[in-house]
PDBQT receptor file of N, H, CA, C and O in Angstrom, charges set to zero:
ATOM      1  N   MET A   1      -1.816 -27.324 -10.727  1.00  0.00    +0.000 N 
ATOM      2  CA  MET A   1      -0.551 -26.379 -11.097  1.00  0.00    +0.000 C 
ATOM      3  C   MET A   1       0.623 -27.109 -10.030  1.00  0.00    +0.000 C 
ATOM      4  O   MET A   1       0.832 -26.839  -8.847  1.00  0.00    +0.000 OA
ATOM      5  N   THR A   2       1.288 -28.121 -10.903  1.00  0.00    +0.000 N 
ATOM      6  H   THR A   2       1.118 -28.341 -11.864  1.00  0.00    +0.000 HD
ATOM      7  CA  THR A   2       2.431 -28.208  -9.833  1.00  0.00    +0.000 C 
ATOM      8  C   THR A   2       3.731 -27.142 -10.050  1.00  0.00    +0.000 C 
ATOM      9  O   THR A   2       4.258 -26.610 -11.027  1.00  0.00    +0.000 OA
ATOM     10  N   ILE A   3       3.967 -27.132  -8.461  1.00  0.00    +0.000 N 
ATOM     11  H   ILE A   3       3.539 -27.564  -7.667  1.00  0.00    +0.000 HD
ATOM     12  CA  ILE A   3       5.065 -26.102  -8.485  1.00  0.00    +0.000 C 
ATOM     13  C   ILE A   3       6.532 -27.081  -8.339  1.00  0.00    +0.000 C 
ATOM     14  O   ILE A   3       6.723 -27.917  -7.456  1.00  0.00    +0.000 OA
ATOM     15  N   PRO A   4       7.398 -26.755  -9.352  1.00  0.00    +0.000 N 
ATOM     16  CA  PRO A   4       8.502 -27.607  -9.171  1.00  0.00    +0.000 C 
ATOM     17  C   PRO A   4       9.248 -27.178  -8.381  1.00  0.00    +0.000 C 
ATOM     18  O   PRO A   4      10.150 -28.010  -8.469  1.00  0.00    +0.000 OA
ATOM     19  N   GLU A   5       9.637 -26.310  -7.472  1.00  0.00    +0.000 N 
ATOM     20  H   GLU A   5       8.904 -25.634  -7.401  1.00  0.00    +0.000 HD
ATOM     21  CA  GLU A   5      10.589 -26.089  -6.452  1.00  0.00    +0.000 C 
ATOM     22  C   GLU A   5       9.957 -27.345  -5.342  1.00  0.00    +0.000 C 
ATOM     23  O   GLU A   5      10.601 -28.313  -4.940  1.00  0.00    +0.000 OA
ATOM     24  N   ILE A   6       8.405 -26.979  -4.971  1.00  0.00    +0.000 N 
ATOM     25  H   ILE A   6       7.881 -26.193  -5.298  1.00  0.00    +0.000 HD
ATOM     26  CA  ILE A   6       8.345 -27.879  -3.901  1.00  0.00    +0.000 C 
ATOM     27  C   ILE A   6       8.167 -29.304  -4.312  1.00  0.00    +0.000 C 
ATOM     28  O   ILE A   6       8.280 -30.120  -3.397  1.00  0.00    +0.000 OA
ATOM     29  N   GLN A   7       7.919 -29.750  -5.470  1.00  0.00    +0.000 N 
ATOM     30  H   GLN A   7       7.827 -29.087  -6.213  1.00  0.00    +0.000 HD
ATOM     31  CA  GLN A   7       7.775 -30.875  -5.907  1.00  0.00    +0.000 C 
ATOM     32  C   GLN A   7       9.194 -31.468  -5.615  1.00  0.00    +0.000 C 
ATOM     33  O   GLN A   7       9.225 -32.559  -5.046  1.00  0.00    +0.000 OA
ATOM     34  N   GLN A   8      10.276 -30.906  -5.923  1.00  0.00    +0.000 N 
ATOM     35  H   GLN A   8      10.250 -30.019  -6.386  1.00  0.00    +0.000 HD
ATOM     36  CA  GLN A   8      11.391 -31.457  -6.139  1.00  0.00    +0.000 C 
ATOM     37  C   GLN A   8      12.181 -31.761  -4.548  1.00  0.00    +0.000 C 
ATOM     38  O   GLN A   8      13.014 -32.604  -4.216  1.00  0.00    +0.000 OA
ATOM     39  N   ALA A   9      11.438 -30.572  -3.721  1.00  0.00    +0.000 N 
ATOM     40  H   ALA A   9      10.761 -29.887  -3.991  1.00  0.00    +0.000 HD
ATOM     41  CA  ALA A   9      11.648 -30.656  -1.987  1.00  0.00    +0.000 C 
ATOM     42  C   ALA A   9      11.141 -31.838  -1.553  1.00  0.00    +0.000 C 
ATOM     43  O   ALA A   9      11.748 -32.506  -0.717  1.00  0.00    +0.000 OA
ATOM     44  N   ARG A  10       9.893 -32.248  -2.109  1.00  0.00    +0.000 N 
ATOM     45  H   ARG A  10       9.400 -31.705  -2.788  1.00  0.00    +0.000 HD
ATOM     46  CA  ARG A  10       9.395 -33.399  -1.340  1.00  0.00    +0.000 C 
ATOM     47  C   ARG A  10       9.993 -34.440  -1.792  1.00  0.00    +0.000 C 
ATOM     48  O   ARG A  10      10.488 -35.313  -1.079  1.00  0.00    +0.000 OA
ATOM     49  N   ASP A  11       9.993 -34.422  -3.271  1.00  0.00    +0.000 N 
ATOM     50  H   ASP A  11       9.591 -33.712  -3.850  1.00  0.00    +0.000 HD
ATOM     51  CA  ASP A  11      10.689 -36.047  -3.538  1.00  0.00    +0.000 C 
ATOM     52  C   ASP A  11      12.185 -36.128  -3.188  1.00  0.00    +0.000 C 
ATOM     53  O   ASP A  11      12.615 -37.242  -2.888  1.00  0.00    +0.000 OA
ATOM     54  N   TYR A  12      12.981 -35.142  -3.191  1.00  0.00    +0.000 N 
ATOM     55  H   TYR A  12      12.632 -34.237  -3.435  1.00  0.00    +0.000 HD
ATOM     56  CA  TYR A  12      14.223 -35.757  -3.065  1.00  0.00    +0.000 C 
ATOM     57  C   TYR A  12      14.746 -35.588  -1.426  1.00  0.00    +0.000 C 
ATOM     58  O   TYR A  12      15.918 -35.690  -1.063  1.00  0.00    +0.000 OA
ATOM     59  N   ASN A  13      13.575 -35.307  -0.547  1.00  0.00    +0.000 N 
ATOM     60  H   ASN A  13      12.623 -35.224  -0.842  1.00  0.00    +0.000 HD
ATOM     61  CA  ASN A  13      14.007 -35.236   0.872  1.00  0.00    +0.000 C 
ATOM     62  C   ASN A  13      13.244 -36.205   1.687  1.00  0.00    +0.000 C 
ATOM     63  O   ASN A  13      13.295 -36.143   2.915  1.00  0.00    +0.000 OA
ATOM     64  N   ARG A  14      12.536 -37.100   1.068  1.00  0.00    +0.000 N 
ATOM     65  H   ARG A  14      12.495 -37.150   0.070  1.00  0.00    +0.000 HD
ATOM     66  CA  ARG A  14      11.777 -38.535   1.569  1.00  0.00    +0.000 C 
ATOM     67  C   ARG A  14      12.289 -39.141   2.734  1.00  0.00    +0.000 C 
ATOM     68  O   ARG A  14      11.588 -39.343   3.725  1.00  0.00    +0.000 OA
ATOM     69  N   GLY A  15      13.668 -39.487   2.647  1.00  0.00    +0.000 N 
ATOM     70  H   GLY A  15      14.238 -39.323   1.841  1.00  0.00    +0.000 HD
ATOM     71  CA  GLY A  15      13.890 -39.957   3.633  1.00  0.00    +0.000 C 
ATOM     72  C   GLY A  15      14.769 -39.362   5.151  1.00  0.00    +0.000 C 
ATOM     73  O   GLY A  15      15.292 -39.922   6.114  1.00  0.00    +0.000 OA
ATOM     74  N   LEU A  16      14.544 -37.736   4.649  1.00  0.00    +0.000 N 
ATOM     75  H   LEU A  16      14.119 -37.281   3.867  1.00  0.00    +0.000 HD
ATOM     76  CA  LEU A  16      14.855 -37.100   6.145  1.00  0.00    +0.000 C 
ATOM     77  C   LEU A  16      13.577 -37.326   7.206  1.00  0.00    +0.000 C 
ATOM     78  O   LEU A  16      12.462 -37.745   6.894  1.00  0.00    +0.000 OA
ATOM     79  N   PRO A  17      14.012 -36.956   8.477  1.00  0.00    +0.000 N 
ATOM     80  CA  PRO A  17      13.125 -36.498   9.197  1.00  0.00    +0.000 C 
ATOM     81  C   PRO A  17      11.854 -35.390   8.938  1.00  0.00    +0.000 C 
ATOM     82  O   PRO A  17      12.029 -34.398   8.230  1.00  0.00    +0.000 OA
ATOM     83  N   ALA A  18      10.716 -35.649   9.517  1.00  0.00    +0.000 N 
ATOM     84  H   ALA A  18      10.573 -36.454  10.092  1.00  0.00    +0.000 HD
ATOM     85  CA  ALA A  18       9.778 -34.797   8.720  1.00  0.00    +0.000 C 
ATOM     86  C   ALA A  18       9.835 -33.478   9.242  1.00  0.00    +0.000 C 
ATOM     87  O   ALA A  18       9.315 -32.690   8.452  1.00  0.00    +0.000 OA
ATOM     88  N   PRO A  19      10.251 -32.957  10.235  1.00  0.00    +0.000 N 
ATOM     89  CA  PRO A  19      10.408 -31.543  10.755  1.00  0.00    +0.000 C 
ATOM     90  C   PRO A  19      11.590 -30.986   9.491  1.00  0.00    +0.000 C 
ATOM     91  O   PRO A  19      11.372 -29.888   8.979  1.00  0.00    +0.000 OA
ATOM     92  N   ILE A  20      12.653 -31.687   9.099  1.00  0.00    +0.000 N 
ATOM     93  H   ILE A  20      12.830 -32.579   9.515  1.00  0.00    +0.000 HD
ATOM     94  CA  ILE A  20      13.701 -31.357   8.200  1.00  0.00    +0.000 C 
ATOM     95  C   ILE A  20      13.112 -30.965   6.711  1.00  0.00    +0.000 C 
ATOM     96  O   ILE A  20      13.486 -30.116   5.903  1.00  0.00    +0.000 OA
ATOM     97  N   ARG A  21      12.001 -31.958   6.673  1.00  0.00    +0.000 N 
ATOM     98  H   ARG A  21      11.697 -32.648   7.330  1.00  0.00    +0.000 HD
ATOM     99  CA  ARG A  21      11.511 -31.952   5.276  1.00  0.00    +0.000 C 
ATOM    100  C   ARG A  21      10.534 -30.632   5.172  1.00  0.00    +0.000 C 
ATOM    101  O   ARG A  21      10.357 -29.922   4.182  1.00  0.00    +0.000 OA
ATOM    102  N   TRP A  22       9.935 -30.506   6.519  1.00  0.00    +0.000 N 
ATOM    103  H   TRP A  22      10.079 -31.082   7.323  1.00  0.00    +0.000 HD
ATOM    104  CA  TRP A  22       9.224 -29.148   6.396  1.00  0.00    +0.000 C 
ATOM    105  C   TRP A  22       9.772 -28.080   6.172  1.00  0.00    +0.000 C 
ATOM    106  O   TRP A  22       9.211 -27.291   5.411  1.00  0.00    +0.000 OA
ATOM    107  N   VAL A  23      10.651 -27.845   6.589  1.00  0.00    +0.000 N 
ATOM    108  H   VAL A  23      11.107 -28.486   7.207  1.00  0.00    +0.000 HD
ATOM    109  CA  VAL A  23      11.777 -26.352   6.429  1.00  0.00    +0.000 C 
ATOM    110  C   VAL A  23      12.104 -26.843   5.052  1.00  0.00    +0.000 C 
ATOM    111  O   VAL A  23      12.012 -25.856   4.322  1.00  0.00    +0.000 OA
ATOM    112  N   HIS A  24      12.442 -27.897   4.343  1.00  0.00    +0.000 N 
ATOM    113  H   HIS A  24      12.516 -28.698   4.936  1.00  0.00    +0.000 HD
ATOM    114  CA  HIS A  24      13.035 -27.994   3.114  1.00  0.00    +0.000 C 
ATOM    115  C   HIS A  24      11.558 -27.159   1.952  1.00  0.00    +0.000 C 
ATOM    116  O   HIS A  24      11.544 -26.277   1.093  1.00  0.00    +0.000 OA
ATOM    117  N   VAL A  25      10.638 -27.962   2.514  1.00  0.00    +0.000 N 
ATOM    118  H   VAL A  25      10.650 -28.678   3.213  1.00  0.00    +0.000 HD
ATOM    119  CA  VAL A  25       9.206 -27.410   1.522  1.00  0.00    +0.000 C 
ATOM    120  C   VAL A  25       8.706 -25.871   1.737  1.00  0.00    +0.000 C 
ATOM    121  O   VAL A  25       8.052 -25.195   0.943  1.00  0.00    +0.000 OA
ATOM    122  N   LEU A  26       9.252 -25.454   3.189  1.00  0.00    +0.000 N 
ATOM    123  H   LEU A  26       9.783 -26.003   3.834  1.00  0.00    +0.000 HD
ATOM    124  CA  LEU A  26       8.942 -23.828   3.388  1.00  0.00    +0.000 C 
ATOM    125  C   LEU A  26       9.957 -23.307   2.362  1.00  0.00    +0.000 C 
ATOM    126  O   LEU A  26       9.527 -22.651   1.414  1.00  0.00    +0.000 OA
ATOM    127  N   TRP A  27      11.375 -23.568   2.488  1.00  0.00    +0.000 N 
ATOM    128  H   TRP A  27      11.725 -24.101   3.259  1.00  0.00    +0.000 HD
ATOM    129  CA  TRP A  27      12.318 -22.688   1.826  1.00  0.00    +0.000 C 
ATOM    130  C   TRP A  27      11.670 -22.713   0.407  1.00  0.00    +0.000 C 
ATOM    131  O   TRP A  27      11.244 -21.710  -0.165  1.00  0.00    +0.000 OA
ATOM    132  N   ALA A  28      11.644 -24.092  -0.132  1.00  0.00    +0.000 N 
ATOM    133  H   ALA A  28      11.990 -24.907   0.333  1.00  0.00    +0.000 HD
ATOM    134  CA  ALA A  28      10.597 -24.211  -1.559  1.00  0.00    +0.000 C 
ATOM    135  C   ALA A  28       9.436 -23.289  -1.970  1.00  0.00    +0.000 C 
ATOM    136  O   ALA A  28       9.106 -23.048  -3.131  1.00  0.00    +0.000 OA
ATOM    137  N   VAL A  29       8.978 -22.906  -1.076  1.00  0.00    +0.000 N 
ATOM    138  H   VAL A  29       9.246 -23.102  -0.133  1.00  0.00    +0.000 HD
ATOM    139  CA  VAL A  29       7.811 -21.913  -1.228  1.00  0.00    +0.000 C 
ATOM    140  C   VAL A  29       8.461 -20.764  -1.489  1.00  0.00    +0.000 C 
ATOM    141  O   VAL A  29       8.149 -20.015  -2.415  1.00  0.00    +0.000 OA
ATOM    142  N   GLY A  30       9.316 -20.581  -0.759  1.00  0.00    +0.000 N 
ATOM    143  H   GLY A  30       9.569 -21.189  -0.007  1.00  0.00    +0.000 HD
ATOM    144  CA  GLY A  30      10.053 -19.145  -0.485  1.00  0.00    +0.000 C 
ATOM    145  C   GLY A  30      10.536 -18.716  -1.741  1.00  0.00    +0.000 C 
ATOM    146  O   GLY A  30      10.338 -17.587  -2.190  1.00  0.00    +0.000 OA
ATOM    147  N   LEU A  31      11.275 -19.763  -2.407  1.00  0.00    +0.000 N 
ATOM    148  H   LEU A  31      11.436 -20.680  -2.043  1.00  0.00    +0.000 HD
ATOM    149  CA  LEU A  31      11.906 -19.593  -3.803  1.00  0.00    +0.000 C 
ATOM    150  C   LEU A  31      10.951 -19.672  -4.671  1.00  0.00    +0.000 C 
ATOM    151  O   LEU A  31      11.211 -19.054  -5.704  1.00  0.00    +0.000 OA
ATOM    152  N   TRP A  32       9.772 -20.281  -4.653  1.00  0.00    +0.000 N 
ATOM    153  H   TRP A  32       9.560 -20.782  -3.815  1.00  0.00    +0.000 HD
ATOM    154  CA  TRP A  32       8.876 -19.800  -5.866  1.00  0.00    +0.000 C 
ATOM    155  C   TRP A  32       8.266 -18.723  -5.847  1.00  0.00    +0.000 C 
ATOM    156  O   TRP A  32       8.046 -18.227  -6.952  1.00  0.00    +0.000 OA
ATOM    157  N   ILE A  33       7.763 -17.956  -4.584  1.00  0.00    +0.000 N 
ATOM    158  H   ILE A  33       7.942 -18.359  -3.687  1.00  0.00    +0.000 HD
ATOM    159  CA  ILE A  33       7.225 -16.873  -4.150  1.00  0.00    +0.000 C 
ATOM    160  C   ILE A  33       8.190 -15.601  -5.206  1.00  0.00    +0.000 C 
ATOM    161  O   ILE A  33       7.896 -14.859  -6.143  1.00  0.00    +0.000 OA
ATOM    162  N   ALA A  34       9.526 -15.919  -4.350  1.00  0.00    +0.000 N 
ATOM    163  H   ALA A  34       9.764 -16.522  -3.588  1.00  0.00    +0.000 HD
ATOM    164  CA  ALA A  34      10.516 -14.694  -5.160  1.00  0.00    +0.000 C 
ATOM    165  C   ALA A  34      11.143 -15.368  -6.283  1.00  0.00    +0.000 C 
ATOM    166  O   ALA A  34      12.320 -15.083  -6.507  1.00  0.00    +0.000 OA
ATOM    167  N   ARG A  35      10.590 -16.166  -6.986  1.00  0.00    +0.000 N 
ATOM    168  H   ARG A  35       9.634 -16.398  -6.805  1.00  0.00    +0.000 HD
ATOM    169  CA  ARG A  35      11.221 -16.287  -8.342  1.00  0.00    +0.000 C 
ATOM    170  C   ARG A  35      10.622 -15.374  -9.316  1.00  0.00    +0.000 C 
ATOM    171  O   ARG A  35      10.618 -16.008 -10.371  1.00  0.00    +0.000 OA
ATOM    172  N   PRO A  36      10.168 -14.341  -9.494  1.00  0.00    +0.000 N 
ATOM    173  CA  PRO A  36      10.131 -13.346 -10.453  1.00  0.00    +0.000 C 
ATOM    174  C   PRO A  36      11.303 -12.455 -10.176  1.00  0.00    +0.000 C 
ATOM    175  O   PRO A  36      12.112 -12.198 -11.066  1.00  0.00    +0.000 OA
ATOM    176  N   VAL A  37      11.418 -11.955  -8.900  1.00  0.00    +0.000 N 
ATOM    177  H   VAL A  37      10.760 -12.164  -8.176  1.00  0.00    +0.000 HD
ATOM    178  CA  VAL A  37      12.630 -11.105  -8.369  1.00  0.00    +0.000 C 
ATOM    179  C   VAL A  37      13.611 -11.911  -8.617  1.00  0.00    +0.000 C 
ATOM    180  O   VAL A  37      14.566 -11.317  -9.118  1.00  0.00    +0.000 OA
ATOM    181  N   ARG A  38      13.769 -13.030  -8.470  1.00  0.00    +0.000 N 
ATOM    182  H   ARG A  38      12.993 -13.513  -8.062  1.00  0.00    +0.000 HD
ATOM    183  CA  ARG A  38      15.337 -13.616  -8.544  1.00  0.00    +0.000 C 
ATOM    184  C   ARG A  38      15.563 -13.722 -10.174  1.00  0.00    +0.000 C 
ATOM    185  O   ARG A  38      16.686 -13.449 -10.597  1.00  0.00    +0.000 OA
ATOM    186  N   GLU A  39      14.449 -14.140 -11.175  1.00  0.00    +0.000 N 
ATOM    187  H   GLU A  39      13.536 -14.361 -10.832  1.00  0.00    +0.000 HD
ATOM    188  CA  GLU A  39      14.429 -13.770 -12.649  1.00  0.00    +0.000 C 
ATOM    189  C   GLU A  39      14.909 -12.472 -13.276  1.00  0.00    +0.000 C 
ATOM    190  O   GLU A  39      15.681 -12.288 -14.217  1.00  0.00    +0.000 OA
ATOM    191  N   TRP A  40      14.282 -11.666 -12.546  1.00  0.00    +0.000 N 
ATOM    192  H   TRP A  40      13.655 -11.815 -11.781  1.00  0.00    +0.000 HD
ATOM    193  CA  TRP A  40      14.574 -10.305 -12.851  1.00  0.00    +0.000 C 
ATOM    194  C   TRP A  40      16.194 -10.010 -12.733  1.00  0.00    +0.000 C 
ATOM    195  O   TRP A  40      16.814  -9.556 -13.694  1.00  0.00    +0.000 OA
ATOM    196  N   ALA A  41      16.915 -10.351 -11.289  1.00  0.00    +0.000 N 
ATOM    197  H   ALA A  41      16.411 -10.720 -10.508  1.00  0.00    +0.000 HD
ATOM    198  CA  ALA A  41      17.516  -9.807 -10.715  1.00  0.00    +0.000 C 
ATOM    199  C   ALA A  41      18.883 -10.576 -11.366  1.00  0.00    +0.000 C 
ATOM    200  O   ALA A  41      19.947  -9.958 -11.369  1.00  0.00    +0.000 OA
ATOM    201  N   GLY A  42      18.809 -11.897 -11.894  1.00  0.00    +0.000 N 
ATOM    202  H   GLY A  42      17.944 -12.399 -11.891  1.00  0.00    +0.000 HD
ATOM    203  CA  GLY A  42      19.454 -12.752 -12.506  1.00  0.00    +0.000 C 
ATOM    204  C   GLY A  42      19.724 -12.313 -14.136  1.00  0.00    +0.000 C 
ATOM    205  O   GLY A  42      20.633 -12.877 -14.745  1.00  0.00    +0.000 OA
ATOM    206  N   GLU A  43      19.233 -11.708 -14.530  1.00  0.00    +0.000 N 
ATOM    207  H   GLU A  43      18.494 -11.250 -14.036  1.00  0.00    +0.000 HD
ATOM    208  CA  GLU A  43      19.211 -11.281 -16.115  1.00  0.00    +0.000 C 
ATOM    209  C   GLU A  43      20.445 -10.824 -16.215  1.00  0.00    +0.000 C 
ATOM    210  O   GLU A  43      20.826  -9.896 -15.502  1.00  0.00    +0.000 OA
ATOM    211  N   PRO A  44      21.425 -11.558 -17.331  1.00  0.00    +0.000 N 
ATOM    212  CA  PRO A  44      22.896 -10.735 -17.470  1.00  0.00    +0.000 C 
ATOM    213  C   PRO A  44      23.267  -9.478 -17.709  1.00  0.00    +0.000 C 
ATOM    214  O   PRO A  44      24.418  -9.076 -17.540  1.00  0.00    +0.000 OA
ATOM    215  N   ARG A  45      22.104  -8.624 -18.206  1.00  0.00    +0.000 N 
ATOM    216  H   ARG A  45      21.168  -8.951 -18.343  1.00  0.00    +0.000 HD
ATOM    217  CA  ARG A  45      22.445  -7.383 -18.412  1.00  0.00    +0.000 C 
ATOM    218  C   ARG A  45      22.395  -6.677 -17.118  1.00  0.00    +0.000 C 
ATOM    219  O   ARG A  45      23.017  -5.620 -17.010  1.00  0.00    +0.000 OA
ATOM    220  N   ARG A  46      21.633  -7.210 -15.994  1.00  0.00    +0.000 N 
ATOM    221  H   ARG A  46      21.128  -8.068 -16.082  1.00  0.00    +0.000 HD
ATOM    222  CA  ARG A  46      21.552  -6.472 -14.757  1.00  0.00    +0.000 C 
ATOM    223  C   ARG A  46      21.898  -7.025 -13.625  1.00  0.00    +0.000 C 
ATOM    224  O   ARG A  46      21.859  -6.498 -12.513  1.00  0.00    +0.000 OA
ATOM    225  N   ARG A  47      22.333  -8.378 -13.973  1.00  0.00    +0.000 N 
ATOM    226  H   ARG A  47      22.365  -8.806 -14.877  1.00  0.00    +0.000 HD
ATOM    227  CA  ARG A  47      22.981  -9.231 -12.727  1.00  0.00    +0.000 C 
ATOM    228  C   ARG A  47      23.792  -8.142 -11.627  1.00  0.00    +0.000 C 
ATOM    229  O   ARG A  47      23.385  -7.901 -10.490  1.00  0.00    +0.000 OA
ATOM    230  N   ALA A  48      24.949  -7.592 -12.215  1.00  0.00    +0.000 N 
ATOM    231  H   ALA A  48      25.279  -7.788 -13.139  1.00  0.00    +0.000 HD
ATOM    232  CA  ALA A  48      25.773  -6.908 -11.791  1.00  0.00    +0.000 C 
ATOM    233  C   ALA A  48      25.679  -6.108 -10.773  1.00  0.00    +0.000 C 
ATOM    234  O   ALA A  48      26.442  -6.177  -9.810  1.00  0.00    +0.000 OA
ATOM    235  N   TRP A  49      24.509  -5.068 -10.908  1.00  0.00    +0.000 N 
ATOM    236  H   TRP A  49      23.889  -5.012 -11.691  1.00  0.00    +0.000 HD
ATOM    237  CA  TRP A  49      23.878  -4.362  -9.897  1.00  0.00    +0.000 C 
ATOM    238  C   TRP A  49      22.622  -4.393  -9.280  1.00  0.00    +0.000 C 
ATOM    239  O   TRP A  49      22.171  -3.527  -8.530  1.00  0.00    +0.000 OA
ATOM    240  N   ALA A  50      21.833  -5.903  -9.790  1.00  0.00    +0.000 N 
ATOM    241  H   ALA A  50      22.199  -6.606 -10.399  1.00  0.00    +0.000 HD
ATOM    242  CA  ALA A  50      20.310  -5.913  -9.325  1.00  0.00    +0.000 C 
ATOM    243  C   ALA A  50      20.544  -6.934  -8.245  1.00  0.00    +0.000 C 
ATOM    244  O   ALA A  50      19.744  -7.064  -7.319  1.00  0.00    +0.000 OA
ATOM    245  N   VAL A  51      21.573  -7.617  -8.352  1.00  0.00    +0.000 N 
ATOM    246  H   VAL A  51      22.223  -7.511  -9.105  1.00  0.00    +0.000 HD
ATOM    247  CA  VAL A  51      21.568  -9.199  -7.028  1.00  0.00    +0.000 C 
ATOM    248  C   VAL A  51      22.175  -8.338  -6.007  1.00  0.00    +0.000 C 
ATOM    249  O   VAL A  51      21.841  -8.777  -4.907  1.00  0.00    +0.000 OA
ATOM    250  N   PRO A  52      23.212  -6.899  -5.851  1.00  0.00    +0.000 N 
ATOM    251  CA  PRO A  52      23.415  -6.227  -4.684  1.00  0.00    +0.000 C 
ATOM    252  C   PRO A  52      22.114  -5.594  -4.454  1.00  0.00    +0.000 C 
ATOM    253  O   PRO A  52      21.772  -5.546  -3.273  1.00  0.00    +0.000 OA
ATOM    254  N   LEU A  53      21.338  -5.114  -5.296  1.00  0.00    +0.000 N 
ATOM    255  H   LEU A  53      21.616  -5.154  -6.256  1.00  0.00    +0.000 HD
ATOM    256  CA  LEU A  53      20.366  -4.340  -4.905  1.00  0.00    +0.000 C 
ATOM    257  C   LEU A  53      19.550  -4.990  -3.919  1.00  0.00    +0.000 C 
ATOM    258  O   LEU A  53      19.385  -4.531  -2.788  1.00  0.00    +0.000 OA
ATOM    259  N   VAL A  54      18.918  -6.309  -4.440  1.00  0.00    +0.000 N 
ATOM    260  H   VAL A  54      19.052  -6.682  -5.358  1.00  0.00    +0.000 HD
ATOM    261  CA  VAL A  54      17.953  -6.732  -3.866  1.00  0.00    +0.000 C 
ATOM    262  C   VAL A  54      18.707  -7.259  -2.665  1.00  0.00    +0.000 C 
ATOM    263  O   VAL A  54      18.005  -6.835  -1.747  1.00  0.00    +0.000 OA
ATOM    264  N   TRP A  55      19.479  -7.772  -2.233  1.00  0.00    +0.000 N 
ATOM    265  H   TRP A  55      20.049  -8.117  -2.978  1.00  0.00    +0.000 HD
ATOM    266  CA  TRP A  55      20.284  -8.398  -1.017  1.00  0.00    +0.000 C 
ATOM    267  C   TRP A  55      19.878  -7.011  -0.318  1.00  0.00    +0.000 C 
ATOM    268  O   TRP A  55      18.939  -6.956   0.477  1.00  0.00    +0.000 OA
ATOM    269  N   GLY A  56      20.486  -6.134  -0.595  1.00  0.00    +0.000 N 
ATOM    270  H   GLY A  56      21.248  -6.179  -1.240  1.00  0.00    +0.000 HD
ATOM    271  CA  GLY A  56      20.317  -4.247   0.075  1.00  0.00    +0.000 C 
ATOM    272  C   GLY A  56      19.075  -4.203   0.945  1.00  0.00    +0.000 C 
ATOM    273  O   GLY A  56      18.966  -3.929   2.140  1.00  0.00    +0.000 OA
ATOM    274  N   ILE A  57      17.977  -4.616  -0.151  1.00  0.00    +0.000 N 
ATOM    275  H   ILE A  57      18.066  -4.839  -1.122  1.00  0.00    +0.000 HD
ATOM    276  CA  ILE A  57      16.694  -4.114   0.300  1.00  0.00    +0.000 C 
ATOM    277  C   ILE A  57      16.254  -5.505   1.521  1.00  0.00    +0.000 C 
ATOM    278  O   ILE A  57      15.574  -5.161   2.487  1.00  0.00    +0.000 OA
ATOM    279  N   VAL A  58      16.524  -6.483   1.447  1.00  0.00    +0.000 N 
ATOM    280  H   VAL A  58      17.076  -6.762   0.662  1.00  0.00    +0.000 HD
ATOM    281  CA  VAL A  58      16.387  -7.875   2.016  1.00  0.00    +0.000 C 
ATOM    282  C   VAL A  58      16.932  -7.492   3.494  1.00  0.00    +0.000 C 
ATOM    283  O   VAL A  58      16.235  -7.558   4.507  1.00  0.00    +0.000 OA
ATOM    284  N   LEU A  59      18.481  -7.022   3.454  1.00  0.00    +0.000 N 
ATOM    285  H   LEU A  59      19.047  -6.969   2.631  1.00  0.00    +0.000 HD
ATOM    286  CA  LEU A  59      18.988  -6.859   4.832  1.00  0.00    +0.000 C 
ATOM    287  C   LEU A  59      18.482  -5.437   5.472  1.00  0.00    +0.000 C 
ATOM    288  O   LEU A  59      18.568  -5.152   6.667  1.00  0.00    +0.000 OA
ATOM    289  N   ALA A  60      17.913  -4.562   4.395  1.00  0.00    +0.000 N 
ATOM    290  H   ALA A  60      17.844  -4.794   3.424  1.00  0.00    +0.000 HD
ATOM    291  CA  ALA A  60      17.421  -3.279   5.077  1.00  0.00    +0.000 C 
ATOM    292  C   ALA A  60      15.829  -3.869   6.202  1.00  0.00    +0.000 C 
ATOM    293  O   ALA A  60      15.454  -3.612   7.346  1.00  0.00    +0.000 OA
ATOM    294  N   LEU A  61      15.394  -4.598   5.249  1.00  0.00    +0.000 N 
ATOM    295  H   LEU A  61      15.698  -4.806   4.320  1.00  0.00    +0.000 HD
ATOM    296  CA  LEU A  61      14.048  -5.128   5.865  1.00  0.00    +0.000 C 
ATOM    297  C   LEU A  61      14.143  -5.784   7.315  1.00  0.00    +0.000 C 
ATOM    298  O   LEU A  61      13.581  -5.524   8.379  1.00  0.00    +0.000 OA
ATOM    299  N   VAL A  62      15.100  -6.760   6.920  1.00  0.00    +0.000 N 
ATOM    300  H   VAL A  62      15.557  -6.971   6.056  1.00  0.00    +0.000 HD
ATOM    301  CA  VAL A  62      15.497  -7.595   8.281  1.00  0.00    +0.000 C 
ATOM    302  C   VAL A  62      15.987  -6.805   9.426  1.00  0.00    +0.000 C 
ATOM    303  O   VAL A  62      15.738  -7.083  10.599  1.00  0.00    +0.000 OA
ATOM    304  N   ILE A  63      16.845  -5.594   8.943  1.00  0.00    +0.000 N 
ATOM    305  H   ILE A  63      17.048  -5.368   7.990  1.00  0.00    +0.000 HD
ATOM    306  CA  ILE A  63      17.329  -4.895  10.266  1.00  0.00    +0.000 C 
ATOM    307  C   ILE A  63      16.464  -3.789  10.657  1.00  0.00    +0.000 C 
ATOM    308  O   ILE A  63      16.389  -3.427  11.831  1.00  0.00    +0.000 OA
ATOM    309  N   GLY A  64      15.829  -3.257   9.741  1.00  0.00    +0.000 N 
ATOM    310  H   GLY A  64      15.890  -3.550   8.787  1.00  0.00    +0.000 HD
ATOM    311  CA  GLY A  64      14.965  -2.219   9.786  1.00  0.00    +0.000 C 
ATOM    312  C   GLY A  64      13.550  -2.574  10.674  1.00  0.00    +0.000 C 
ATOM    313  O   GLY A  64      12.671  -1.722  10.800  1.00  0.00    +0.000 OA
TER     314      GLY A  64
């Protein structure tokens, strides 16, 4: 199974130094893992309250 976020990060960053490519691939993995939450929060009917809620939870976890 090809993961489109990771494939795109690998394809479009070939000319960059290796450590920067690794960070881009790790970021793509994070986006892939968070895809269900991003799709849920980004749905137009709940976008106004769900996106701030998700960011608040993330910030609470980082701070606490």
